[in-house]
Every structure is written in structure tokens, then in C-alpha cells.
N, C-alpha and C positions, 0 to 999 in steps of 0.2 A: 504493500500500500504506500509506504513512503516514496518509493521509486516512481510509482504511477502518479502520485500527486505532483511530484516534481516535473513530470512530463506533460502535465495539463497545459502548461504555457509554452510548450516547445514550439519554435517557429516552423518546424517541419511538419506539414499536415499529416504525412504518413506515420509520424510518431504521436502527434498530439491527439488525433481522432481515436485511434485504438486505445490510447491511455484514458481518454474521457469515457469511452464505452466500458472499459474495464473497471474504472472507479464507480461509474453509475451502477454496474451490475453488483457491486459490493455494498451498496447503500441499503443495508438491511439492519434490523435490530441487533443481529449477532455481531455487527462490527461497530456499534455505537461506542463501546468502551475504547476500542482502538482509535477511533476518530478523536475522542477526547484526548488521548495521549499524544495525538499528532496535531493538536490545536495550534501550538506555536508555529508549526510549518504551514498549516492552513491559513493562519492569520497573515503570514508573509505572502501568501499567494492571492489574498483577497484584492490586492491592488493590480493584479494582472488581468488585462482585458480578456485574453483568450481563455482563461480558466473560469470565467464568470458563470457560465451555464451550470457546470457541475458543482461549483462551490455554492451556488444558490440551492441546489438540491441537498448538499451537505447541511447547510444552515437549516433548511426545512426539517430534515430528519432530526437534528439535535434539538431543535426547539419544540418539536412535537413528540419525540420519543426518547429524548436524551437527558431530561432534567436530572434524573437520579445519577447518571454517569457524570454529568457536569458538576454536580455537588461532590461526587467522589473526587473529581479532578480538583475542585476547590480546596480539598483537604490533602492534596498530594504533597509529598516531600520535595517534589521537583518544583522549584520556584517558577519556571517558565510555564509549566502546565497549570500550576495554581493561579498564576496571573491571568492566563488566557481564559481559563474556565470562569473566573470571576467576571471578567469583562463580558463574556457571552451571557452569563446569568444576569448581569446588570441591565441587559436590554429588556428583560421581562420583569425582573424583581430587583430594582436598584437598591432598595433599602436593605434587603437581606444580603445582597452581594457586598455592598459597601460595609455593612455591619460586620460581616465575616472577615473582610479585609482588615478591619480595625482591631480584630482579635489576634492578628498575627504580629510578629516582630519584624516584619519586612518593611523597611522605610519606603521602598518604591510603592508598595501596596497602600501604605498610609497616604502617600502623596496622591495616588490615584483616587483613593476613597475621599480625600478632601476635595478634589476637583469634582467628583461625582456628587458629593453632598451639597456643594454650593452651585451646582449646575441649574440653569433655569428650567431644565426638563423636570426637575423634582417640584412637587407641590410644597407649600409651606408646611403641611402636616408631615410629609415625608422628611423634610429637612429637620423639623423639630425632633423627629425620632433619632436622627444621627448626630446632630450638632453637639449634644452633651458628650458623645464618645470622642469627638475631635478635641473637645476642650480638655480632655484628660491626657492629651498627647504631651510627651516630653519635648516635642519640637516647637519652638516659638513660631516658626513659619506656619505650621498647621493650626496652632491655636489662633494665630492672627487671621487665617483664612476662615476659621470657624466663627469667629466673633465679629470681625470687621466687615465680612461680606454678607452677614445675615440680613436678608432683605425685608423682613416683615415684623420687626420688633426691636426694641432697644435693650432688652434684658441681657443678652450675651455681651453687648458692647459695654454696658454698665459694669458687668463682671470684669471685662477686659481692662477697664480703667484701673483695676487693682491688681493686674497681673504682675508677677515678680520681674518680668522682662520689660525693660524700659521702652524698647521699640514698640511693643504691643500697647503699653499704656499711652504712648504718644499718639499712635495711629487711632486708637479708640477715642481718645479725647478729641482729636481732629475730626473724626467722623461724626461724633455726637454734636460737636460744635456746628458742623456743616448742616446737620439736621435740625438746628435751632435750639439745641440744649446747651445754652451758654452759661448756665448758672450752676453746673454740677461740681466743678473743681474750683478751689480745693476743698469745698464742703464735703465731698464724698470721702476724701482722705481723712478729714477730721472725724467724721462720723464712724469710719471704719476703725479708728484707733480709740474711740470713746469707751468701749466696754473694758472691764477689768481684765478679761482674758481674750486675747486676739490670736487667731490661727497664725502660724509662722508665715505662710505664704502671703496672707493678707497684710500682715505687719510689714513685710518687705516691700510689697507693692505700695502701701499707703505711705510709708516713710520715704520711699523713692519719689512718690508723687509730691509730697510736701517739700522735698528738696528742690523740685522744679517750681512749685507754685505756692509754697507756704510763706509764712511771715514770722515775725518775732513772737506773735501770740502762740505759736505752735511749739516753742522751745520747751516749756515745762513738760509737755507730754512726750516729746522726743527724748528728753533726758531720762524718762522712765525706762526707755528701751535700751539705753546704753548699758544697763545691767541685766539684760535678757540672757537666759541660759544658752541660747543658740548664737554661735559666732556670726552667722550670716545676718541675723537680725541686728546684733550689736553693730556690725560693720555698717549697715545701712543707716542706723541711727547716728553714728558718729559722722558719717558722710553728710547727712542732712544737716546736722548741727554745724559742721564746718562751713557749709554754704550759707545757712541762715543766721548763725551767730558764732562766728569764729572766735570771738572773745570768750565764749563759754568753753570752747575746746581748750583754749590757752590756760584757763583756770584749772583744768582737769588733766593737764598733760601727764602728770605723774601716774594718774589712774589709767589713762589710755596706754601709756608706755608699759604698764604692768600687765596688760591683757595677755592671756596665754596664746591668743590666735594671731598669726601673721596677717590674716585677712583683716583683722580689726586694727592692728598696730600700723598698718600702712596709711591710715588716715591721720597719723601724727602730723602736726603742722611742720613745714620745712623750717630749719633753723634760719635765723636772720642772716642776711648777707653781710660780709665784712665791709 
């Protein structure tokens, strides 16, 4: 079958036509599993004009009698078969296909799922089912796509304003501002830090946001986080303090220098020039 598929686009008619007939004769339920294994090859042939007639029959067979085989392919250990199977499944069930891609550890599949999720082909309801999965990604680019491209509501963008990644915070603020929400920041950062207990990721995002948009009134609450047990949070607090109130950092240089984390100590003020 692989040899016959490759010959579907042969420029020599005496080779191409018998190959097309031979492949067509094998398009039965007993060969569906094999066709799924050959999907990467079939996908490469889809752009070949001469192979179009037979490939249309392959597509018809897979879509009407090959769903189980395609889902088996989506769980394959072969990354090429897995990717091709999910792309085919996305034509009929994009939510299930993209959701399955997001359960893998394959960065390429995550990027594909992000594109699928934010595609205009999906309805708002379908996007709502997938966007939370994208927001859990460790990739800032994917979280940015999930939140900033969301077309039918501000909730993901409001969450993105507190993202630990500064690029996402900036893009989310700019997008919300363009949509007319000009009064959110820095109030959103102050509100996020108001509770006695703040999740680490939220604290990092809010402290970083105040470093951009805060004022002297935020200094007392920022000082609270310079004693946080997590080094990343302390580092963000000292950075914000150094921007908003460098004199406060100067008063506490000994304490900052004694911090056990290099990530925190790098915010020590530079010594005065001679």
C-alpha cells in the first residue's frame, strides 16, 4: 500500500492509473487501520492534483468507517501518526480532537490545539470548552493565545492581567484597554493583593503589574511580600519596591543582602559610582 500510494501522483499514466485502481480496490474496512498508519504519507499526497480522485475516496472511507481507527491513531506512540489522526478527527469533532491534543506532552500538538481552539470555525460554546485547558499550559505563547484572542468575553483577559508572565499581562491590558476597559489597572492588582492569603502565581502577577502601574500608596502592601516564603514572590516584591520606592530598598539593604536566594539578592541597588 505505501508503494501504491506513492505512485498515485506518478507523471507516467501507465504507472499512475494501475496504482489508482489498485488502491481503490483496497479501500475496504479491512484496510482502515493500515490507512490510519499511513496518514502522514496520505497527508503529503493531498496537495497532489493527480492523486485527488483516490484520496477523496480514502477520506470518505475514514470519515464514515474509520472513526475508531482514527482514535486509535490519536493514541499512537508515533508522533506523526498521532498528529495526522488528530487533524483528521478535528474536521468532524474539533473539541474532542483539540482536547486530546492538550492531554499530550507534545509542544507541536499544543500549538496546533491552540490554533484550533481560537479558530473562527469553532463556536463560542466550543471555545469555552477548550480555553481553560490552554490556560493551564506552561507556554506563555499558548496562554496568550488562549486569553488575548478570546472573542466573546473578557473573563480570560481579566485573568491574563494577573499572569506571572509580563508579556501576557501587557498584551491583556492593551487588549482590554482597546475594548474600552480603561479603569481596570492598577485597581485589579491592588484588589488581587488585598486578601491575607494570595496564591503565589497571583502574587507574582499582581506585584509585577504594580511595578508597571503602581504608586507610593502600594508600598506598604508590597513590603509585606518581601518576607514571603517563596523566593520568586520575594524577588518580584523587591523589584516592584525598587521601581516605586527605591529609598525603601536602600533602608533595607542589609535585609535584602541576607536573603538566601540569588534571585532575590540580584535586586540589591548598585553601589554609588566613585
